C-alpha positions as a printed Julia matrix, in Angstrom:
97×3 Matrix{Float64}:
 -16.09    5.49    5.01
 -17.2     7.2     1.79
 -15.49   10.11    0.11
 -16.89   12.27   -2.68
 -14.11   11.24   -5.08
 -15.17    7.59   -4.76
 -18.29    8.34   -6.81
 -16.06    9.03   -9.82
 -13.77    6.0    -9.54
 -13.46    3.58  -12.47
 -13.74    0.68  -10.04
 -17.24    1.63   -8.9
 -19.54   -1.31   -9.62
 -16.78   -3.64  -10.87
 -15.7    -7.03   -9.6
 -14.23   -6.52   -6.09
 -11.9    -9.49   -6.66
  -9.95   -7.31   -9.1
  -8.95   -5.06   -6.21
  -9.05   -7.53   -3.32
  -8.09  -10.85   -4.92
  -8.77  -14.01   -2.94
  -5.78  -16.04   -1.73
  -3.99  -17.62   -4.67
  -5.76  -15.46   -7.27
  -3.43  -12.47   -7.36
  -3.54  -12.5   -11.16
  -7.0   -10.88  -10.89
  -5.37   -7.69   -9.64
  -4.06   -7.05  -13.15
  -7.6    -6.05  -14.19
  -7.91   -3.67  -11.27
  -4.56   -2.04  -11.95
  -5.57   -1.48  -15.59
  -8.73    0.32  -14.47
  -6.72    2.44  -12.04
  -4.28    3.47  -14.75
  -6.94    5.53  -16.57
  -8.96    6.64  -13.55
  -9.68   10.33  -12.96
  -9.38    9.9    -9.18
  -6.34    7.62   -9.11
  -4.26   10.07   -7.07
  -7.01   10.65   -4.5
  -7.39    6.9    -4.13
  -3.67    6.41   -3.63
  -3.54    9.3    -1.15
  -6.41    7.66    0.74
  -4.45    4.41    1.05
  -1.27    6.25    2.02
  -3.12    8.21    4.72
  -3.23    5.13    6.94
  -0.29    4.34    9.22
   2.05    1.85    7.6
   0.99   -0.88   10.03
  -2.69   -0.31    9.18
  -2.33   -0.18    5.4
  -5.41   -1.2     3.48
  -5.38   -4.62    1.84
  -5.88   -4.6    -1.9
  -5.25   -2.35   -4.88
  -5.65    1.39   -4.29
  -4.61    3.98   -6.86
  -3.05    1.22   -8.93
  -0.67    0.11   -6.18
  -0.54   -3.1    -4.18
   0.17   -2.96   -0.43
   3.8    -3.95   -1.11
   4.17   -1.22   -3.74
   2.7     1.33   -1.33
   5.19    0.31    1.36
   8.03    0.87   -1.13
   6.53    4.21   -2.17
   6.32    5.32    1.45
   9.94    4.4     2.02
  11.0     6.38   -1.04
   9.02    9.41    0.09
  10.1     9.21    3.71
  13.08    7.03    4.59
  12.13    7.35    8.28
   9.22    4.97    7.56
  11.59    2.04    7.16
  10.79   -0.88    9.41
  13.39   -0.85   12.16
  15.79   -3.75   12.26
  17.09   -5.49   15.35
  18.8    -3.3    17.91
  22.55   -3.56   18.19
  23.6    -5.42   21.27
  26.57   -4.39   23.31
  28.35   -6.55   25.78
  29.72   -4.67   28.74
  32.46   -5.78   31.06
  34.85   -7.08   28.41
  38.46   -5.9    28.41
  40.26   -5.0    25.22
  43.47   -6.42   26.76
């Protein structure tokens, strides 16, 4: 999936490991985030990542945000996106006496 704004991204032609670091090499993402910080299409990139349902979020750095940071951002923007916790259980048939 290609979008016009992608042609203007600072990450175009750079090391993909900076944005999709291999297991155990998360420190590489620091380089990607630095490129995102001064990118002309940072907001479009972030919006692209946020356009996916929370359970289909894109792996890697998009718009300068990690998947975890995007989850937190979504929750701030829309508290209804919080992952539901366990349902309360009720026990029927008990007397208060």
